[in-house]
N, C-alpha and C positions, 0 to 999 in steps of 0.2 A: 188086511184084505187086499187082494191084487186083482184089478180088472183084467180080463183077458179078451173080452168082446162085449158088444151090446146086441140086443135083439131087435134093433130098429136101424138096420144098415142103410146108409145113404144110397139112393138110386143113381147118383152121379159119381164120377170119379173125383175124389178130393185132391185135385192137383196141387193146391196150395199146401195142404197138410203134408203130402208127400215131399214137396219141395222144401218145406221147413225142416222136416226130419232129415232130408239129405244134407242140407246146409249145416245143421247141427252136428251131424255125424262127421262131415268133412272137416269142420272146424275142430272138433274133438280130436280127430286123428292128427291134425296139424299141431295141436297142443302137445300131443305125445312125442312129437319130434323135437320139441324145444328144449327138453332137459332142464338145465339150470336157468334157462331164459324164460321159463314159464312164469316165474314170479314177476318179471318185468312186463310180460305180456298181459298179465292180469292187472298190474298197476296201470297199464295204458288203457285197456278196454273194459275193465270191470267198473261197476259203480262203487265208488269209495265215498261214503257220506260226507266226511269232513272236507274232501276235495270239492264235492258238489256244493256244499255250503259256502265254501270260499268263492266259488265261481258265481253263485247267486248274489254274493255280497260284493262282487266286482273285484275280488282279489286275484292275484296271479297264482296259477297252479303249476306252471312250468311243464305243462303237458301239451304235446303237439296236437292231440285230439281234443276238441272242445268237450268239457265235462258233460254237458247236456246230452251229447251224443252217446255217452256210455249207457244211458237209460235204454238204448236200443242195442248197442253192440254187446252189452252184458247178457242179453237174452240168448245169445248163441254160444256162450261159454259154459263149461261144466267142470265140476271138480273131481269127477271120477266115473268109473264104469256104472256103479249103482245110480249115481246122480242122473247121468244122461239116459240110462236104460229105463229108469222109472218115469222120467219126464216124457220120453218119446212114446212109451207105452200108453200113458194117459192121453197124450195128444192124439195118437192113433185111435184110441178107443172112443173118445168123445168129440174129436174135431171134425170127423167126416160129416156128421149130421148138421152141425152148426155151419159148416162151409156150404152145404147144400141149401140151407135155409137163407143164408145171407147173400150167397153168391161169392164167387172167387175173390173179386177185388175188395168188396166190403168186408169179407172175412179177414183178409190180410190186414186191412186197416184196423178192424176190431181187435185182432190178435196183438198187433204191435202197440196199439193204444192201451190195451189192458196191461201189457207188460210195462209200459212207461208209468202208468198210474200205480201199478203195484210197486215199482221201484221207488216212486215218490212217497208211497205210504211207508215203506221201509226206512227211507231217508228221514221222514218226518219224526219217527219215533227213536231215531238214533243219529242225530245230525252231526255229531262229532266222532262217530265211529271211524276208525282207520282201517277196518277190515274190508277187503274187496268183496263185493257181492256179485255172484255169477249165477246163471241158470235161467231156463225158460219157465220155471215154476210159476211165476207171477202171471205170465201171459196164459199159460195152460190153466191156471186157476180161474182166470176169466172165462175161458171156454167152458169149464165145468160149471161156473155160475150161470152161464147162459143155458147150458144143458138142463140144469135142474128146473129152470123156469119153463123151458119148452117141452121137456120130456120127463116129467116127474114120475110117471107110471111105467116108463120103459124099464125093462129088466136087464140088469147088468150081470153077465156071466162072470162070476167071481171065484178066484182060487182062494180057498181057505185051508189053514192047517187044522187037522183033526187028530189030536194026539201025535202019533208018529207018522201019519199019512196025510196027503193033501187030497182035497175033494173040491168039486165045483158046485156052486149054488147060484140061483138066480135071485138077485136082490133088486127091488125097485130103486130106481135112481135117486128118488127123494131120500131114501134111507142111507144108501151108500154115500152119496155126496153130502148129505146132511151130517152124517157122522164124521166125515172127513173135515168138513168146515168147522164143526164144533171142536175137534181136536186142534185145528190151527188157531181158532179164536182163543181157546183156553191157553195154548202155549204162548200166544202173542201177549196176553195179559200177564202171564207168569214171567215173561222175559222183560217186562218193563223195568227200566233201570239197569238192565244187563244186556244191552244191544248186541254184545259180541259173544254172549254165552251160547255154546253149542254149535256155532257156525251155521245156523239155519235161520233164514229170513222169514220167520213166521208171519210177521206183519205184511210182508209182500204177498204171501199166500192168501191170508184172510182178506187183504185189501183187493187183490186181483179178483177173488171170487165175488165180492160184493159189487165191484165195478162192472164185472162181466154180467151179473144178474140185472144190473140197471141199464148198462149200455146196449146189451143185446136187443131188448124190446125197443129202445129208442131208434136203433138202426133197422128195425123192421123184422125182427126175429119172429114175432107172433103173427105176422101177416098170413092170410089164408093162401095156401098153395094153389 
């Protein structure tokens, strides 16, 4: 299922969502210019659980960038066209309403904190993994968690494959996002003991979603307009 829009558009301009998308795109195009240097770039700015564990334990990591900051910098890195394309589509689809509800500044704080907490969730379940973790997925999962709390009945215009053709259907957010979360939660449990399997940080997705659903109301998401 691919979301292409929602039926509850924000009445205000989501300037933070647009800015986040722009920054992610600019960073991604910069990555494309690095060639063989991309590996070193990821080593520097991506979350590497074993390096983060070492820093938490007071060990030297030989990195000029403090490891704790990679919980933020990694949110603006992506592994390919499909990765960034899917993430930015979900951010554009669900982020505008949450930004309107929280306000620009609080939304930015909410987004980054969800990303950090998602990254820590991934780290917790694979502390000694040496695989760099990149992507805005955890932060965007937080936005989706907040969305399902505030707009469970909103209809998501969704692109679905129907045999050899594609069609659009309107699916209530509670079903669309609930199905997505169940997928991530199941994959998270299945990946226990195999933190590097598949190269997908399922625990970051599931953790981000839960933290977003909790943190959104705490920050005033459910206040009356």
